[in-house]
N, C-alpha and C positions, 0 to 999 in steps of 0.2 A: 447599423444593424448587424449584428454579429450572425454569421451563417445565414445570409441573406439568400434565399432561392427564389428564383422567379422564372417566368416564361414570357416572352413576347409573343402576342397571338392576336389574330384577328378579332375584331369587336363582335360581341353578340348581342342581341337584343335586351337581355338581362343586364347588360353593362351600362346602359344609357345614363341612369340616375347618378350612378358611381362617378363615370368619367365627367359627367356635368358638375358634380360636386367639387372634384379635383380641380377642373379648369376654373370654376368661379372662386374656390378658396384661395387659389395662387393670387387672383386679382385683388381681392380683398386683404390677404396677408401683406402683399408687398405695395399696397396702396397705388394700384395702377389705374388707368381711366377705365371706367366702366361702360362708358357710351363710346360708339365707334369702335368696338373692339369685339374678340371673341365672346367676351362675357354676355353681352346682349345680342349675339348673333343667334338668329332662328335655329340653326342647325344644332347649337350646343345642347339643346334638350332632346334632340332626336339623332344622336350621332350614328347609330347602327343604321337608320334608314337614309341618313345622309351620304353614305359611302358604299351604295349598293350598284352603282353603274360600272360599266366596264372602265378599266384603267384607273379606277380610285379604290384606295383601301385605307381603313383606319385601324391601327394597331395599338393594343393596350398591354401595359405591364401588368401581369397576374401574379401576385404574391399569395399562395395559398387560398385562391379564390377571391382575393381582395383587389381590386382594381386600384392601382397606385399612380398610374400615369398613362400617357397616350400621345400618339403623333399619327399624322395621316398625310396621304397624297391624293390630290384630285387634279383634274384640268383647271388651269386657271380660268375664272369666270371672266369671260369677254377679252380673252387673251388668244394668243396663236395656239393652234391645235398641237403644236410641239412642245408647249410649256406647261409644266405642271405647277402646283403650288404646294409647298410644305405647309401643312396646317395644324393648329391647335396641338402643338407640342408642348404639354405642361406636365409637372410632375409633383406628387404631394411632397412636402418638406421633409417627410420621412426617409425619401429615397433620393434626395438630392445629393450630388457629391460622389455617388457610388459608381460613376462611369456609364450609367444607363442612358443619359442623353446621347452619347457617342453610339451606343449600340442601337438605340432607336433611330437615330438619323442614318446609321448604315442600313437598317432594314428598310426605311422609307425610300432611301435613294436607290438601293437594290431593286425594289418594286417599280420606281420611276423609271430606271433604265430598261428593266424587262417588258414595261409598257411602251417602251419606245419612244418616250419623251426625250427631247434633246437639251432641254433647259429646265432648271428648277429654281422657281422664284419664292421667296417669302418676304413676310412683314412682321416686324417686331417692334419692340418699344426700347428706346434707349437705355432704360433703368436695368433691362435685361442683360446686363454685362456678361455674365458666365455664358449664357445662351450665344451671344454675339461671338465671344471669343471661340465657342464650339464652331459656330458657322464659319468664322474665318479660317480655322485649322482645316476645314472641310473644303476650302477653295471657293467659297461664296465671296462675291464682290458687291460692295456697295454701289448702288446707282442713285441718281439725283432724286428720283420721285417714283411713285407707284405706276405699275402697269397693270392692264386689266381692270377689273372693277370688283373689289373685295368688299366694300363698304366699310371698311376698318380706318375710317379717317384719322383716327387717333394713334395710329402706328406710325412712328417717325423715323423708322429705319427700313430701308428698301434693299434688298439683297437679291443676286441671281447666280447661278453656277451653271456652266457648261457641262452637260453628262456624258 
């Protein structure tokens, strides 16, 4: 996309349908598992509401009023209080490869640090090789299995990073 100008901002209520569509479109496009993932997660349809507690935030990529991607941080469900989870970081195919994954990850990790989390955990799917390479570059390390209780049992890659 030539002359691509965007902002990364906090989610607004009117963004719910747009980010839900982005997330679900990625799963269909890449033929990823729909069950046991963010595709069927109850929060996916109400992202604004799902990130309103203290120390949790969801950010969207806004291109001239159009939401084309997002990523968020919140406390790891049934995890240690010093551990957050990087959640639902997905981008429309129109903006992949532009370096926005790096910018979104920086934004999320900065928020996690200022929220006094000590660790950031994530789950992903082995087929998402570009995302995994990005996580590797940011110092995430693979661990043997899940921690906490995300209910995303179809995710087969588990990673954590010291903040």
